[in-house]
ROVEX-37076 format. One record per atom (N, C-alpha, C): x, y, z; residue in three letters. Coordinates in steps of 0.001 Angstrom, whole numbers, padded with zeros to 6 digits, always signed. Example, Ala and Ser with C-alpha at 12.3 -4.5 7.8 and 13.67 -1.06 7.14 Angstrom:
residues 2
+013190-005690+007800ala +012300-004500+007800ala +013200-003300+007800ala +012850-002250+007080ser +013670-001060+007140ser +012900+000030+007870ser 
***
This chain:
residues 258
+081427+052258+104161met +080700+053378+104775met +081503+054662+104580met +080902+055659+103923his +081579+056929+103681his +081450+057818+104912his +082539+058520+105265ser +082472+059473+106365ser +081772+060739+105889ser +080987+061339+106774leu +080240+062537+106416leu +081190+063717+106232leu +080818+064680+105385pro +081676+065860+105203pro +081778+066677+106485pro +082892+067392+106615his +083036+068372+107685his +081990+069465+107448his +081125+069701+108429leu +079996+070622+108251leu +080220+071883+109078leu +080247+073030+108381thr +080404+074341+109022thr +079092+075094+108955thr +078648+075621+110085ala +077432+076428+110127ala +077777+077886+109875ala +076976+078541+109036ile +077093+079980+108794ile +075858+080626+109416ile +076056+081443+110437thr +074920+082023+111133thr +075156+083504+111370thr +074119+084180+111807gly +074182+085621+112054gly +072779+086191+112019gly +072635+087387+112560gly +071324+088007+112604gly +070864+088505+111250gly +069627+088949+111197ile +069048+089459+109950ile +069862+090642+109441ile +070177+090630+108157gly +070932+091713+107546gly +072427+091673+107797gly +072922+090652+108492ala +074359+090599+108771ala +075163+090249+107522ala +074549+089508+106615gly +075256+089169+105380gly +075601+087700+105246gly +074819+086811+105848lys +075072+085368+105730lys +075018+084920+104275lys +074041+085447+103546ser +073870+085018+102155ser +075052+085429+101282ser +075686+086555+101610val +076861+086984+100845val +077985+085969+101012val +078215+085546+102261val +079248+084541+102523val +078915+083242+101791val +077656+082837+101834ser +077249+081602+101148ser +077458+081713+099645ser +077148+082875+099079ser +077315+083064+097634ser +078788+082952+097239ser +079668+083510+098065val +081104+083415+097778val +081549+081952+097815val +081069+081198+098802leu +081444+079788+098910leu +080936+078988+097711leu +079712+079268+097292arg +079182+078549+096118arg +080009+078876+094876arg +080398+080141+094732ala +081224+080518+093587ala +082570+079804+093615ala +083035+079434+094807met +084296+078706+094935met +084113+077203+094733met +082861+076772+094566gly +082599+075363+094291gly +082132+074547+095480gly +081873+075177+096637tyr +081436+074440+097818tyr +079921+074235+097811tyr +079483+073201+098515gln +078066+072917+098698gln +077566+073652+099942gln +076478+074426+099784val +075917+075191+100902val +074419+074881+100991val +073987+074451+102142tyr +072575+074151+102398tyr +071948+075383+103039tyr +070934+075947+102374asp +070236+077140+102871asp +068987+076680+103619asp +069022+076749+104943cys +067914+076235+105747cys +066606+076964+105463cys +066677+078276+105265asp +065447+079049+105067asp +064736+078640+103779asp +065475+078626+102671ser +064839+078272+101401ser +064434+076796+101367ser +065242+075922+101990arg +064890+074503+102001arg +063652+074255+102865arg +063517+074994+103978ala +062331+074822+104820ala +061066+075183+104046ala +061136+076258+103272lys +059965+076639+102464lys +059679+075586+101400lys +060731+075075+100782ala +060534+074056+099745ala +059939+072785+100338ala +060394+072392+101535ile +059864+071176+102164ile +058395+071352+102510ile +058041+072524+103045met +056623+072746+103377met +055759+072760+102124met +056310+073225+101019asp +055533+073233+099774asp +055381+071839+099175asp +056390+070991+099368ser +056371+069679+098701ser +055871+068543+099575ser +055851+068707+100892asp +055496+067615+101812asp +054063+067823+102313asp +053130+067109+101698ala +051724+067253+102083ala +051490+066763+103507ala +052205+065709+103914ala +052023+065183+105266ala +052465+066207+106304ala +053536+066919+106026leu +053999+067955+106954leu +052972+069077+107044leu +052383+069467+105947arg +051386+070541+105989arg +050171+070127+106827arg +049759+068883+106716leu +048631+068403+107526leu +048995+068412+109011leu +050197+067982+109349arg +050603+067997+110766arg +050637+069428+111296arg +051077+070385+110453ile +051096+071787+110888ile +049681+072256+111202ile +048741+071986+110298ala +047355+072423+110515ala +046755+071771+111753ala +047036+070472+111958glu +046458+069765+113105glu +047077+070232+114416glu +048406+070366+114469asn +049060+070738+115730asn +048789+072188+116109asn +048519+073035+115125leu +048169+074422+115421leu +046671+074592+115641leu +045946+073513+115380asp +044471+073581+115447asp +043974+074749+114599asp +044506+074788+113365ala +044199+075903+112477ala +044060+075385+111055ala +042924+074815+110718pro +042724+074317+109347pro +042779+075427+108299pro +042628+076662+108733glu +042624+077775+107784glu +043999+078046+107183glu +045065+077423+107733val +046389+077628+107144val +046552+076835+105847val +045566+075999+105514leu +045613+075243+104264leu +044589+075818+103299leu +045003+076015+102083asn +044086+076439+101029asn +043240+075245+100587asn +042244+075513+099760ser +041349+074452+099313ser +042075+073361+098534ser +043178+073710+097883asp +043940+072702+097133asp +045003+072018+097981asp +045031+072280+099283gly +045995+071642+100171gly +047307+072389+100312gly +047508+073448+099545ser +048739+074225+099668ser +048694+075079+100934ser +049836+075621+101309leu +049953+076368+102544leu +049574+077827+102319leu +048727+078335+103193asn +048375+079750+103181asn +049376+080472+104095asn +050455+080944+103516arg +051532+081505+104314arg +051110+082770+105055arg +050279+083567+104443gln +049864+084810+105103gln +049071+084496+106374gln +048181+083532+106284glu +047393+083160+107458glu +048267+082485+108515glu +049206+081667+108064leu +050110+080999+108997leu +050959+082021+109760leu +051462+083032+109060ser +052261+084063+109716ser +051443+084818+110750ser +050204+085117+110407arg +049358+085867+111341arg +049135+085076+112627arg +048949+083768+112490ile +048648+082943+113661ile +049867+082790+114571ile +051018+082442+113983val +052174+082110+114832val +052820+083356+115425val +052770+084493+114753phe +053406+085675+115311phe +052522+086367+116335phe +051282+085982+116402asp +050421+086485+117470asp +050439+085579+118691asp +050981+084379+118557asp +050975+083407+119653asp +052337+082710+119677asp +053153+083060+120668his +054514+082519+120716his +054521+081002+120892his +053572+080459+121617ser +053534+079007+121820ser +053266+078284+120502ser +052425+078861+119651lys +052167+078242+118350lys +053376+078379+117421lys +054144+079452+117581leu +055377+079588+116817leu +056360+078485+117187leu +056426+078145+118478asn +057306+077063+118900asn +056855+075727+118325asn +055550+075522+118247val +055029+074273+117663val +055405+074184+116189val +055203+075280+115462leu +055559+075296+114043leu +057052+075036+113850leu +057872+075701+114652asn +059312+075530+114511asn +059742+074092+114785asn +059183+073480+115785ser +059571+072101+116096ser +059248+071160+114946ser +058112+071371+114298leu +057736+070522+113161leu +058660+070764+111962leu +058867+072032+111636val +059667+072367+110456val +061137+072052+110691val +061638+072359+111876his +063049+072098+112148his +063354+070611+112115his +062442+069811+112607gly +062656+068366+112536gly +062745+067875+111096gly +061876+068407+110239ala +061905+068015+108827ala +063191+068494+108160ala +063642+069687+108526val +064863+070233+107922val +066078+069413+108354val +066184+069062+109630lys +067330+068285+110092lys +067384+066917+109425lys +066229+066299+109227ala +066208+065019+108512ala +066655+065207+107058ala +066252+066328+106459asp +066659+066610+105078asp +068162+066852+104998asp +068748+067513+106007ile +070194+067753+106025ile +070948+066429+106137ile +070447+065507+106963arg +071119+064209+107098arg +071140+063461+105761arg +070048+063524+105023arg +070016+062878+103699arg +070978+063586+102740arg +071024+064912+102813trp +071915+065698+101948trp +073374+065372+102223trp +073740+065271+103507leu +075111+064951+103864leu +075485+063531+103409leu +074562+062595+103553ala +074840+061225+103114ala +075085+061181+101612ala +074313+061954+100864arg +074523+061986+099409arg +075873+062603+099064arg +076251+063690+099755leu +077549+064315+099508leu +078687+063359+099860leu +078528+062621+100948ala +079570+061672+101338ala +079756+060605+100274ala +078659+060132+099691ala +078762+059133+098623ala +079450+059690+097395ala +079363+061011+097205glu +080014+061661+096067glu +081466+062032+096363glu +081919+061777+097582gly +083307+062077+097936gly +083548+063492+098402gly +082487+064245+098714val +082641+065625+099198val +083144+065585+100641val +084137+066398+100936arg +084752+066368+102262arg +084458+067609+103099arg +083892+068667+102487arg +083614+069907+103234arg +082307+070487+102718arg +081403+070841+103640ala +080117+071421+103269ala +079723+072467+104301ala +078720+073296+103935phe +078303+074409+104785phe +076780+074417+104881phe +076280+074913+105991val +074848+075078+106190val +074594+076489+106704val +073706+077217+106018glu +073366+078589+106411glu +072061+078582+107186glu +072083+079157+108388thr +070879+079190+109207thr +070927+080391+110141thr +069776+080992+110352ala +069680+082121+111281ala +069330+081655+112688ala +068908+080392+112830ile +068455+079885+114139ile +069160+078555+114431ile +070476+078612+114438leu +071268+077396+114628leu +070938+076717+115943leu +070903+077489+117029phe +070727+076891+118346phe +069247+076648+118661phe +068361+077533+118185glu +066926+077324+118415glu +066429+076062+117716glu +067032+075737+116576ser +066585+074563+115821ser +067235+073271+116300ser +068272+073365+117131gly +068977+072173+117565gly +069972+071663+116543gly +070178+072424+115481leu +071103+072007+114437leu +072554+072102+114889leu +072815+072833+115962asp +074197+072982+116429asp +074834+071644+116782asp +074024+070639+117098ser +074583+069325+117452ser +075106+068577+116227ser +074785+069050+115016gln +075196+068351+113804gln +076392+068999+113111gln +076821+070176+113586val +077889+070889+112888val +079223+070674+113605val +080317+070883+112838asp +081664+070706+113373asp +082310+072020+113802asp +081895+073126+113225asp +082379+074433+113643asp +081386+075481+113176asp +081651+076739+113563leu +080687+077821+113334leu +081390+079034+112774leu +080802+079607+111719trp +081200+080926+111217trp +080081+081892+111568trp +080367+082874+112403gln +079357+083853+112805gln +079591+085155+112043gln +078602+085556+111243val +078694+086772+110439val +078074+087916+111228val +078806+089016+111339val +078333+090160+112121val +078465+091427+111287val +077672+092437+111663ala +077720+093763+111037ala +077079+094752+112000ala +077444+096031+111932pro +076806+097032+112801pro +075306+097110+112538pro +074550+097453+113580asp +073090+097494+113451asp +072628+098475+112385asp +073274+099644+112281asp +072811+100616+111295asp +073001+100080+109876asp +074076+099317+109661val +074286+098705+108344val +073221+097642+108091val +072918+096828+109071arg +071900+095777+108924arg +070527+096390+108618arg +070206+097475+109308ile +068891+098110+109098ile +068783+098627+107666ile +069830+099293+107180arg +069788+099798+105800arg +069641+098656+104796arg +070359+097591+105021arg +070282+096456+104092arg +068871+095867+104032arg +068288+095625+105197val +066977+094971+105225val +065887+095908+104707val +065977+097194+105022cys +065000+098147+104491cys +065038+098162+102970cys +066242+098168+102420arg +066375+098196+100964arg +065938+096873+100329arg +066232+095758+100986arg +065938+094441+100418arg +064471+094046+100576arg +063889+094304+101757asn +062541+093812+102066asn +061470+094891+102051asn +061884+096153+101875gly +060892+097217+101860gly +060265+097486+103215gly +060969+097178+104305leu +060448+097409+105649leu +060888+098776+106154leu +060224+099234+107194thr +060628+100482+107832thr +061755+100194+108827thr +062547+101190+109178pro +063606+100963+110173pro +063065+100420+111499pro +061877+100860+111903glu +061301+100376+113163glu +060984+098890+113081glu +060474+098448+111939gln +060171+097024+111772gln +061455+096182+111811gln +062500+096696+111204val +063760+095939+111197val +064340+095882+112603val +064275+096985+113332arg +064794+096979+114706arg +064038+095968+115569arg +062736+095847+115333ala +061955+094875+116099ala +062397+093444+115779ala +062698+093177+114535arg +063153+091832+114165arg +064539+091552+114735arg +065404+092563+114727ile +066736+092372+115301ile +066627+092068+116795ile +065730+092799+117479ala +065567+092578+118923ala +064999+091198+119220ala +064201+090655+118293ala +063579+089347+118531ala +064550+088201+118300ala +065659+088458+117617gln +066629+087400+117340gln +067730+087408+118387gln +068157+086225+118725ser +069284+086083+119646ser +070483+085563+118863ser +071572+086314+118916thr +072791+085898+118221thr +073888+085467+119197thr +073530+085370+120470asp +074510+084938+121468asp +074797+083446+121318asp +076041+083084+121480ile +076439+081680+121423ile +076340+081097+122838ile +075537+080068+123025pro +075373+079513+124382pro +076676+078905+124891pro +076859+078897+126189pro +078131+078402+126744pro +078377+076922+126488pro +077329+076151+126226his +077533+074710+126031his +078152+074388+124670his +078161+075382+123757phe +078700+075130+122420phe +080216+075201+122491phe +080879+074066+122282ser +082329+073982+122477ser +083107+073858+121177ser +082422+073958+120044arg +083128+073809+118771arg +083779+075135+118357arg +084765+075094+117450pro +085452+076340+117062pro +084495+077358+116450pro +084734+078628+116776val +083911+079733+116270val +084816+080732+115563val +084442+081107+114340thr +085151+082134+113575thr +084191+083287+113311thr +084612+084506+113613thr +083777+085689+113392thr +084156+086343+112077thr +083157+086589+111241ile +083356+087250+109954ile +082640+088592+109995ile +083387+089669+109885glu +082796+091011+109923glu +082436+091424+108502glu +081159+091554+108236asn +080670+091873+106893asn +080106+093296+106907asn +081004+094251+106932ala +080622+095664+106982ala +081380+096412+105907ala +080845+097553+105466pro +081573+098333+104458pro +082932+098758+104971pro +083858+098934+104051gly +085202+099380+104402gly +085214+100865+104714gly +086382+101422+104955pro +086494+102857+105261pro +086059+103691+104067pro +085629+104924+104298pro +085196+105770+103181pro +086356+106045+102235pro +086039+106301+100975pro +087115+106564+100013pro +087828+107868+100339pro +089049+108020+099929pro +089774+109265+100199pro +089135+110426+099459pro +089330+111659+099947pro +088740+112821+099256pro +089324+112953+097856pro +088553+113551+096946pro +089074+113693+095579pro +090280+114615+095533pro +091127+114403+094578leu +092302+115234+094405leu +091895+116656+094024leu +092693+117629+094442gln +092404+119020+094089gln +092540+119206+092583gln +091678+120075+092058ser +091737+120332+090616ser +093033+121047+090268ser +093570+120808+089108pro +094846+121451+088739pro +094677+122960+088600pro +095743+123725+088805pro +095637+125196+088685pro +095265+125601+087264pro +094566+126723+087205thr +094107+127186+085896thr +095175+127971+085144thr +096136+128629+085888glu +097145+129416+085175glu +098129+128472+084483glu +098645+128929+083327pro +099560+128050+082586pro +100861+127867+083346pro +101527+126774+083132pro +102798+126557+083829pro +103860+127508+083303pro +104897+127783+084091pro +105969+128684+083616pro +106678+128068+082419pro +107218+128948+081529pro +107896+128405+080349pro +109149+127641+080749pro +109499+126729+079912leu +110687+125934+080159leu +111938+126782+079954leu +112998+126469+080681ser +114266+127173+080509ser +114856+126848+079140ser +115578+127848+078534pro +116167+127551+077217pro +117196+126447+077338pro +117354+125684+076299pro +118316+124580+076365pro +119728+125127+076507pro +120632+124401+077100pro +122017+124873+077246pro +122698+124966+075891pro +123790+125802+075845ser +124547+125945+074584ser +125131+124599+074189ser +125315+124401+072878pro +125814+123095+072452pro +127189+122824+073022pro +127417+121579+073298leu +128703+121184+073857leu +129803+121337+072811leu +131053+121625+073216pro +132161+121689+072227pro +132396+120306+071641pro +132969+120271+070433pro +133217+118964+069829pro +134202+118169+070648pro +134038+116873+070602leu +134904+116011+071386leu +136356+116083+070918leu +136636+116253+069580his +137987+116290+069040his +138163+117584+068245his +139386+118106+068210pro +139568+119314+067361pro +139374+118963+065893pro +138902+119915+065100pro +138681+119620+063686pro +140007+119351+062974pro +140017+118627+061876pro +141266+118352+061139pro +141848+119643+060579pro +143201+119669+060369pro +143818+120908+059811pro +143327+121193+058411pro +143274+122474+058088thr +142802+122879+056764thr +143939+122743+055752thr +143668+122081+054650leu +144681+121903+053608leu +144892+123215+052850leu +146190+123500+052394pro +146410+124746+051625pro +145739+124669+050271pro +145370+125802+049798thr +144715+125910+048491thr +145426+126982+047663thr +145909+126739+046405pro +145859+125386+045806pro +146977+124544+046324pro +146875+123232+046025leu +147923+122323+046445leu +149208+122614+045693leu +150392+122419+046307pro +151663+122649+045584pro +151826+121629+044478pro +152579+121985+043396pro +152767+121027+042306pro +153592+119848+042777pro +153400+118713+042142pro +154179+117536+042540pro +155641+117786+042292pro +156575+117043+042905pro +158024+117217+042691pro +158388+116917+041258pro +159583+117451+040755ser +160040+117214+039365ser +160274+115732+039164ser +160191+115272+037892pro +160345+113842+037664pro +161760+113409+037956pro +161844+112095+038213leu +163163+111518+038474leu +164047+111672+037241leu +165421+111769+037367pro +166296+111874+036192pro +166208+110635+035342pro +166398+110829+034037thr +166279+109713+033097thr +167557+108907+033125thr +167373+107602+033211leu +168518+106707+033209leu +169143+106687+031830leu +170526+106531+031731pro +171157+106467+030392pro +170692+105236+029645pro +170598+105365+028356ser +170122+104245+027539ser +170948+104195+026272ser +171500+103073+025776pro +171434+101813+026524pro +172422+101825+027653pro +172235+100900+028510leu +173150+100799+029625leu +174537+100481+029103leu +175596+100999+029712ser +176973+100721+029291ser +177268+099259+029499ser +178019+098582+028513pro +178287+097152+028694pro +179267+096961+029802pro +179043+095882+030483leu +179963+095522+031542leu +181264+095024+030929leu +182381+095144+031658his +183658+094604+031193his +183543+093116+031013his +184304+092582+029961asn +184272+091145+029714asn +184998+090436+030834asn +184420+089311+031234lys +185014+088519+032297lys +185095+087116+031775lys +186367+086527+031764thr +186561+085180+031276thr +187138+084363+032380thr +186643+083205+032539thr +187108+082317+033599thr +187626+081064+032973thr +188869+080725+033270thr +189467+079503+032757thr +189774+078613+033907thr +189410+077379+033765thr +189614+076420+034855thr +190353+075240+034300thr +191372+074833+034959asp +192009+073568+034596asp +192182+072764+035834asp +192823+071650+035620ala +192944+070768+036741ala +193862+071308+037805ala +194903+072101+037397ala +195871+072529+038385ala +195422+073753+039153ala +194807+074767+038472ala +194497+076005+039181ala +193424+076739+038422ala +192837+077774+039086ser +191825+078624+038459ser +192418+080009+038316ser +192369+080548+037067val +192914+081859+036831val +191828+082715+036252val +191578+083851+036828val +190586+084801+036336val +191319+085900+035653val +190988+086120+034372val +191617+087168+033581val +190608+088244+033340val +190964+089469+033646val +190022+090607+033460val +190648+091541+032469val 
***
């Protein structure tokens, strides 16, 4: 039996930047379950779920003639009647939680030890009971409004109404670790540098006089050079013979006669 991966919930209000955090995690190689996109995919692919939605809402008009979901009609019905919105959520959230359990089991079989789930309604859906910790993404309201207006083409008033309808408070019964991620723009860039002066810079100082030579120059030779000394005297030739020297030796004595 494989142990399930450690599951971290990524939550936050509309425009806070949950998807940015999820995108960074995916780029790092982590598995992230997007509840919003998966809920839409499940409703599109599960014919039995679509029939239960139509029956429990008592609204057959939410189904097109081919059995597909008429999302525009469904939105009109549930947002005009809060009780019907709760019915829809209970059906869809139950299907999503079952899908997450299958997803986690598959990841466990693959040896995955850490996974993430992105959801805007963690506590409303009851998914908080399945997670091990929570990352809450926050941003100032004015930043959130600009993001959603640019992304969804809504007016600021419409975005403010959606923000007011969402609850981002963490209930006191939730005892798992919570990490807050602030997803807001950084400080404004520093002012541009002043333009350089238009007048030309002052001329450079003249270079210093050359340094004196390290050693004094060699002495100057006289010109012209003096003649070489006179030649050596000529030796007499032939050399005078040396005096004759005769040496006589006998057994008794040696006598040198010169």
